[in-house]
N, C-alpha and C positions, 0 to 999 in steps of 0.2 A: 711292673707297683706288686709289692709281697700283699697277700690275704693282711688280713688283721690277725693275729694276736690271738689264739681262744683263752678264751677266760673261763672259767669256773663258775657257775654264778649258786650263791646259799642262802637261802631259805630258812629262815626262822620259822618257826611255830609258834603266833605273838602272841600269848598272857595277859593279864590285868586282875588284880585281884583289890580289896576294901576291904581296910582296917577300921575298922566300924567301932567309932568312942561312943562310951555313956556318957552321961549326965557324971559320970563321976572319975572319967577320963580310963577307965576301964577298954580295953579292945578288946574283942570278940575271933576267937577260934574255934574250928573247926572239927569235929572227929573221922577222917574215914574212916569205915566200917571197917573189925580183922578179915572180911573178904573182899577186899578191896585187890587183894597181887604181895605179890612175898615183897618183904620187903618195908611194902607201901600201910598195911594194914596195922591200926590206930594210931599213923602217923599223925600232928594236926596240921589243919592249913587255916588259911585266910580267904573267906570269900572270895569267890571272881570264879574266870575258868575263862573259857577261845572267847577273842574277840569276832564277830560275824560281819562275813566283808558288808554288809546291811542295814549292817547299825553303825547309829556316830557311837565316839565313847562315852559318852553321858549314859545314854538309853543302856549300852550294853551292861558298864555298870549297874543301875534301878534296879533290871531286869535278872539281876545275876547275884542280885542280894538281895531281891526282891523275894527268890524263884530256892536262893537255898537255907534262908534263913528266914521268914513271911513280913523281919524289915520294911518298915519305911523309912531313909535314911539322907539326907540334907549332905550333900556330894560336894566336900572346901578342897581339896586340886588336891593333882597329883607333887608325892615329895621323894620319889626313888624312880629307878631303871636299871635290870639288871639283866645279864646271859648267864645260860649254865643247861648243861648235856644233862640229855638222860638217853637210857639205852635203846631210845625209840625216836630221836629229833633235835635237835639245837632248841632250844627257846630264848623266847623273851620279853622279859613282860615288863612293864610298866602298873605304882604301887601306888593306889590316889588312899586318897582317906575321910571320912563323912562319920556326921552324928545322926546317931542312932534317936530317932520322938521315938516314946514309950512304947512298950508293943511288949506281948509275952511271942517269946522265939519259938518258931512253927517248923520244926526241919526238913529238909527233902531226904530222900532216900538216896540219898546218895554220899547224908554224915550221921553217923549215930549218937552221936553227942556232941555238948559246946557247952564255952566256958567265955565266963569275961573273966578275965586277969589283966591286971594294973602294967605297966610302959615298964614299970621294972624291971619287973618279974618274967619276961618271953626267955629268958635267957635261962629256963625253966621248962622251957617246952619243948616234947617232942615234937618240933617239924621235919614234914619232909621234905622243906626246902632247908637245911641245914646251917644256910644266912644269914636269914630272915631277922635275929636279934640283932643283927649288926644295921640290919635296914631300917627297923623298930629302934634304933637309938640315934638316924638320926633326926624321926620323929617327934621322937621324946623334947631334945631341943628346938621344932618348929609349934608344937601341940605350946608347952611352957613356956617359949622363950618370948 
């Protein structure tokens, strides 16, 4: 009997992000600090982050949004997923959408600015993840359709 062939395992850094919509159907984007790092400082991101092993997905998403923005949101569902690579790792992310309750934004120290934008303007944002306008175009269909 021969030994089974050795297969290299590939692990992903799992991320999740939330497109937070206000009552005008504008989405919230957050700006990374200028000091964030080479090529990343000043870029825009969605609220979100890593999935902790001890959290369920919804609790993790609600926690990330509240920590980063101070907002309370109602989760509406997942609308996309993507894979991408950085210098440090391979990433796998799920993208959710939520509706924000009225309230003032209280940014964490992870971000230096925020902006509400119409979904149609997603391609005018200087995103850290360049593929986000394509994903947000899919959400436009889901939300408006």
